matplotlib code that plots the C-alpha trace (Angstrom):
import matplotlib.pyplot as plt

x = [22.0, 20.2, 17.5, 18.1, 15.6, 12.5, 10.7, 7.4, 6.1, 2.4, 1.5, -2.4, -3.2, -6.7, -8.9, -11.6, -14.7, -13.8, -17.2, -15.9, -12.2, -12.8, -14.7, -12.3, -9.1, -10.9, -11.4, -7.9, -6.3, -8.1, -6.7, -3.0, -2.2, -3.8, -1.7, 1.6, 1.4, 0.3, 2.9, 5.5, 4.6, 7.7, 6.2, 2.9, 2.2, -0.6, 0.2, -1.9, -1.1, 0.5, -0.7, -4.5, -6.3, -8.5, -5.4, -4.7, -1.9, -1.2, 2.1, 3.1, 6.3, 6.1, 8.9, 7.6, 4.6, 3.6, 2.9, 1.2, -1.2, -2.1, -3.0, -4.9, -7.4, -7.4, -10.4, -8.3, -7.9, -11.8, -12.3, -9.9, -11.6, -15.1, -13.7, -13.0, -16.6, -16.0, -13.5, -14.2, -12.6, -10.9, -7.9, -4.7, -2.5, 1.1, 3.2, 6.8, 9.9, 13.0, 15.9, 19.2, 22.6, 22.4, 18.8, 20.2, 20.4, 16.5, 15.7, 15.6, 15.6, 18.6, 21.8]
y = [-1.8, -3.1, -0.5, 0.2, -1.8, 0.8, -0.5, 1.2, 1.5, 2.2, 2.9, 3.0, 4.6, 4.0, 5.4, 3.2, 3.8, 1.4, -0.7, -1.2, -2.2, -6.0, -6.0, -4.1, -5.8, -9.4, -8.1, -7.0, -10.1, -12.0, -10.2, -10.5, -13.8, -12.5, -9.4, -10.9, -13.7, -11.1, -10.5, -8.0, -7.8, -7.9, -7.6, -6.8, -6.2, -5.0, -2.8, -1.4, 2.0, 1.9, 5.4, 5.2, 1.9, 3.2, 3.5, 0.7, 0.7, -1.5, -1.5, -2.9, -2.9, -3.6, -4.1, -1.6, 0.8, -1.5, -4.0, -1.9, -0.6, -3.7, -5.2, -2.2, -3.8, -7.1, -8.8, -8.1, -4.5, -4.3, -5.9, -3.6, -0.4, -2.0, -2.1, 1.5, 2.2, 1.0, 4.1, 6.9, 9.2, 8.8, 6.4, 8.3, 6.6, 7.6, 6.2, 6.4, 5.4, 4.3, 6.9, 5.7, 7.6, 8.9, 10.3, 12.9, 15.6, 15.3, 16.1, 20.0, 20.5, 18.6, 20.8]
z = [-20.7, -17.6, -16.1, -12.3, -10.0, -9.4, -6.5, -5.5, -2.0, -1.5, 2.3, 2.9, 6.2, 7.1, 10.0, 11.1, 13.5, 16.5, 15.8, 12.1, 12.7, 13.3, 10.1, 8.2, 9.7, 8.7, 5.0, 4.7, 6.1, 3.7, 1.0, 2.2, 0.5, -2.9, -2.6, -1.7, -4.4, -7.3, -9.9, -9.0, -5.3, -3.2, 0.0, 1.7, 5.3, 7.6, 10.8, 13.6, 15.2, 18.5, 19.4, 17.8, 17.6, 15.2, 12.5, 10.2, 8.0, 4.6, 3.2, 0.0, -2.1, -5.9, -8.8, -11.1, -11.7, -14.3, -12.0, -9.7, -12.2, -13.4, -10.0, -9.5, -11.8, -10.0, -8.1, -4.8, -5.2, -6.3, -2.8, -1.1, -2.7, -1.4, 2.1, 2.0, 2.8, 6.6, 6.9, 9.2, 6.5, 3.3, 3.0, 2.7, 0.2, -0.5, -3.2, -3.3, -5.5, -4.1, -4.5, -5.8, -5.4, -9.0, -8.2, -5.5, -8.2, -8.8, -5.5, -5.5, -1.6, -1.1, -1.0]

ax = plt.figure().add_subplot(projection="3d")
ax.plot(x, y, z, "-o")
ax.set_aspect("equal")
plt.show()
């Protein structure tokens, strides 16, 4: 039996002081190719908030939790963690798993 495609979405929202924005932008854009070519990465994009110029957002999709966890030990992830010292406040990280029709019974607040 084939297991369903899992897909993990990781959203990193970062608030950076305006004087550090260019430095963080350069650090993260230099990591986009290594992230995108990492085993299990389906997509990785970098965004700038339309409402607040201090907010940057990195979104990555992974094919499995296993590959996501494996990449958290990679060199590019260590560089990303190091860049977090530029932030004004701690980075908000949200990890989500794609829901499938069969998962609806698992979500208790849907009636």
